[in-house]
C-alpha positions in Angstrom: -2.5 -32.7 47.1 0.6 -31.0 46.8 2.3 -33.7 45.2 -0.4 -34.1 42.8 0.1 -30.4 41.8 3.8 -31.0 41.3 3.0 -34.0 38.9 0.2 -32.3 37.0 1.8 -29.0 36.3 4.6 -29.9 34.3 2.1 -31.9 32.0 -0.2 -28.7 31.9 2.9 -26.8 30.6 3.8 -29.3 28.4 0.3 -29.2 26.9 0.1 -25.5 26.8 3.7 -25.5 25.0 2.5 -28.3 22.5 -0.8 -26.1 21.8 1.1 -22.9 21.2 3.5 -24.6 19.0 0.8 -26.0 16.7 -0.4 -22.5 16.3 2.3 -21.3 15.3 3.2 -24.0 12.8 -0.4 -23.5 11.4 0.2 -19.8 11.0 3.5 -20.6 9.3 2.1 -23.0 6.9 -1.0 -20.6 6.0 0.9 -17.6 6.5 0.6 -16.9 2.8 -3.1 -17.2 2.5 -3.2 -14.5 5.8 -0.9 -11.9 3.9 -2.9 -12.6 0.7 -6.6 -13.6 1.0 -7.1 -13.6 -2.5 -9.4 -17.0 -2.4 -11.8 -15.0 -0.3 -12.2 -11.8 -2.5 -15.2 -11.5 -4.5 -14.6 -9.0 -7.3 -18.4 -9.7 -8.6 -20.1 -7.1 -6.5 -17.4 -4.2 -8.1 -17.4 -5.2 -11.9 -19.9 -2.6 -12.6 -18.3 0.2 -11.1 -16.6 1.1 -14.0 -18.0 3.2 -17.3 -17.1 3.1 -21.1 -14.7 5.6 -20.2 -12.2 3.2 -19.0 -10.4 0.5 -20.8 -10.0 -2.9 -19.5 -6.9 -4.7 -20.6 -4.3 -7.5 -19.5 -1.0 -6.3 -18.0 1.7 -8.7 -18.9 4.7 -8.9 -16.2 8.2 -9.5 -16.9 7.7 -13.6 -15.7 4.7 -13.8 -17.8 1.8 -13.6 -15.4 -1.3 -12.0 -17.0 -3.0 -9.2 -14.9 -6.4 -7.6 -15.1 -6.0 -3.8 -15.3 -7.9 -0.9 -16.1 -6.9 2.4 -17.8 -8.2 5.8 -18.2 -6.4 8.3 -19.7 -5.1 11.7 -18.2 -5.8 15.0 -20.0 -2.6 16.2 -22.2 0.4 16.5 -19.5 -1.6 15.7 -16.4 -0.8 13.0 -13.9 -1.6 9.5 -13.9 -2.4 7.7 -10.5 -0.8 4.1 -10.5 -3.0 2.3 -7.9 -1.9 -0.5 -5.6 -4.8 -2.0 -3.5 -4.9 -3.5 -0.1 -4.6 -7.3 0.5 -8.3 -7.9 0.6 -9.5 -5.9 -1.9 -9.7 -5.2 -6.0 -9.1 -2.9 -8.4 -12.2 -1.6 -9.5 -12.9 0.7 -6.2 -9.1 2.2 -6.7 -9.6 2.9 -10.6 -13.7 4.6 -9.8 -11.9 6.7 -7.2 -9.2 8.3 -9.0 -11.2 8.4 -12.5 -13.9 10.5 -10.8 -14.3 14.2 -9.1 -12.1 15.5 -7.7 -9.2 13.7 -9.5 -10.8 13.8 -12.8 -11.8 17.3 -12.6 -8.2 18.2 -12.4 -7.3 16.0 -15.6 -5.7 13.1 -13.8 -5.6 9.6 -14.9 -5.5 6.2 -13.6 -4.0 2.8 -14.0 -5.4 0.2 -11.5 -4.7 -3.8 -11.6 -5.2 -6.9 -9.7 -2.2 -8.6 -8.2 -1.0 -12.1 -9.5 -3.4 -14.5 -8.0 -6.1 -12.4 -7.3 -9.7 -12.3 -9.3 -8.9 -11.9 -12.8 -4.9 -12.6 -12.5 -2.8 -15.5 -13.0 0.0 -16.5 -10.7 0.5 -16.7 -7.1 1.1 -13.6 -5.0 4.3 -13.1 -3.1 6.3 -9.8 -2.3 8.8 -10.6 -5.2 5.6 -11.0 -7.3 3.8 -8.0 -6.6 7.3 -6.2 -7.2 7.1 -7.3 -10.5 3.7 -6.7 -10.7 4.1 -3.1 -10.0 6.9 -2.5 -12.3 4.9 -4.0 -15.3 2.3 -1.2 -14.4 4.6 1.5 -14.1 6.3 0.6 -17.4 2.6 0.7 -19.1 1.6 4.0 -17.7 4.7 5.4 -19.2 4.0 4.0 -22.1 0.6 5.0 -22.2 1.2 8.4 -21.3 5.0 9.5 -21.7 4.6 13.0 -20.8 2.6 12.5 -17.7 3.9 12.6 -14.1 3.3 9.5 -12.2 1.8 9.5 -8.6 1.9 6.0 -6.7 -0.8 5.2 -4.3 -1.1 2.6 -2.0 -3.4 1.5 0.8 -2.6 -0.9 3.5 -0.8 -3.9 2.0 -0.4 -1.8 -1.3 1.6 0.6 0.5 4.4 -1.8 0.7 3.9 -2.2 -3.2 3.9 1.5 -3.6 7.1 2.0 -1.5 8.9 -0.1 -3.0 8.0 0.9 -6.6 8.8 4.6 -5.1 12.5 3.3 -4.5 13.0 1.8 -8.1 11.3 4.7 -9.9 11.0 8.2 -10.1 7.3 9.9 -9.6 5.8 13.3 -8.8 4.1 11.8 -5.8 3.8 9.0 -3.6 0.4 8.9 -1.3 0.1 6.0 1.4 -3.2 5.3 3.2 -2.9 3.3 6.4 0.8 2.3 5.7 3.2 -0.1 8.1 6.7 0.0 8.7 6.8 -3.7 8.3 4.6 -6.7 8.0 6.7 -8.1 11.3 5.4 -5.1 13.0 2.1 -5.4 12.1 2.1 -8.9 13.3 3.9 -7.6 16.6 1.3 -4.8 17.0 -1.8 -6.5 16.6 -0.8 -10.4 17.2 1.7 -10.2 19.4 1.6 -13.9 20.5 3.0 -14.6 16.9 6.2 -14.4 16.0 6.6 -11.8 13.2 10.1 -12.8 12.1 8.8 -16.3 10.9 7.0 -14.2 7.8 8.4 -15.2 4.3 7.0 -11.6 3.3 7.8 -8.8 5.0 7.4 -5.8 3.1 10.3 -3.7 5.0 8.9 -0.5 3.7 10.6 1.4 6.7 14.0 0.4 5.2 13.0 1.3 1.6 11.2 4.6 2.0 14.4 6.3 2.8 15.5 5.9 -1.2 12.3 7.0 -2.1 12.6 8.9 -5.5 9.1 10.6 -5.2 9.0 14.6 -5.0 6.4 14.6 -2.6 5.3 12.1 0.0 2.2 12.1 1.8 1.1 9.4 4.7 -2.8 9.3 5.4 -3.4 7.6 8.7 -6.9 7.0 10.6 -6.4 7.4 14.5 -9.0 4.4 14.9 -7.1 2.3 12.7 -7.2 -1.3 14.4 -5.9 -3.3 11.5 -2.6 -0.9 10.9 -2.0 0.9 14.1 -1.3 4.6 13.4 1.9 4.5 15.2 3.3 2.2 12.3 2.5 4.9 10.1 4.5 7.4 11.9 7.3 4.8 12.3 7.4 5.0 8.4 6.8 8.9 8.2 10.3 9.2 10.4 11.9 7.4 8.1 11.3 8.9 5.1 13.6 11.7 3.5 10.6 14.2 3.2 6.7 14.4 3.5 3.8 15.1 5.5 1.7 13.0 8.0 -2.2 13.4 7.8 -3.9 12.1 10.7 -7.7 11.8 10.5 -8.9 11.5 13.9 -12.4 9.8 13.3 -11.2 7.2 10.5 -10.6 3.5 10.8 -8.5 1.1 8.1 -11.2 1.8 5.6 -13.2 4.9 5.9 -10.0 6.9 5.6 -9.7 6.3 1.8 -10.3 9.2 -0.1 -11.0 11.6 2.8 -8.1 13.9 2.4 -8.6 13.8 -1.4 -8.6 17.5 -2.2 -5.9 18.2 0.1 -3.8 15.3 -1.8 -4.6 17.2 -4.9 -3.6 20.6 -3.8 -0.2 19.1 -2.4 0.5 17.8 -5.7 -0.1 20.6 -7.5 1.1 23.4 -5.3 4.1 21.4 -3.7 4.8 21.2 0.3 3.0 24.3 2.1 5.9 27.1 2.8 4.7 27.3 6.3 5.8 23.6 6.8 8.7 23.6 4.5 11.2 23.1 7.8 9.3 20.5 8.9 8.7 18.1 5.9 12.5 17.4 5.4 13.5 15.2 7.8 17.0 15.3 6.6 19.3 16.8 4.0 19.3 20.8 3.1 16.2 22.9 2.3 17.5 23.3 -1.5 16.6 19.4 -1.5 12.9 20.3 -1.3 10.3 19.1 -3.9 9.8 22.4 -6.3 6.3 23.5 -7.4 4.8 21.4 -10.5 3.9 23.6 -13.4 0.6 23.7 -14.4 
């Protein structure tokens, strides 16, 4: 019996190793579909979310892709939210959220768009491509409302795009809901059996946010988030030059969206609370703090 076990055990180990290798190889091959599952996104249920106060137009990127986009202008001189949706989402809910109360009550406008390869847009998504998409969106917002401050908002994967934009473009605010430090960290936290270092699209926000040009940074994370664990949002917060971390005890990856909107608007309008002024700056002198925005 012992001799049989000695003979069969190496075969079992080899078989398991081969199966694991096949899983890794398969995940590597389809990783783009896992990071950007646009083929499984159905935009149809959201098409009637937006009324006549929104303009639908085509956003053209530097490399010639055509993106479905929505625009609602701000009141004169008021901010514009440029919204970056999650990997399994579409721009319509983002446009509806920032085009209505409480944001609309304060005169905010919004530009939301579908990434390349997502319903209504041409091309194939990638980290490099989404950064080009973001650049095009910001250029368009500045052209349409040149006197308006920009607010960069992202949810989930969209936070990776928003952080990259914040490194490249000045803004009044950077709002991140359910953000991550990097996609390899997400894999390590949620699927530890997969090697995150094999990812082709990494979105290393933790190495970008330190160069953010945003005057105000707010990170919102649900403590019940199982898609992007809140500790990854805290890692990103620790790397930011300044900011606030807003935890929501009873929120998950999706339910947190919009739950802190009133507080976010107050933060963008009034600046960091004076009682927290020593906590929001992670590095640098106090005179580097963002100033109160004029009304």
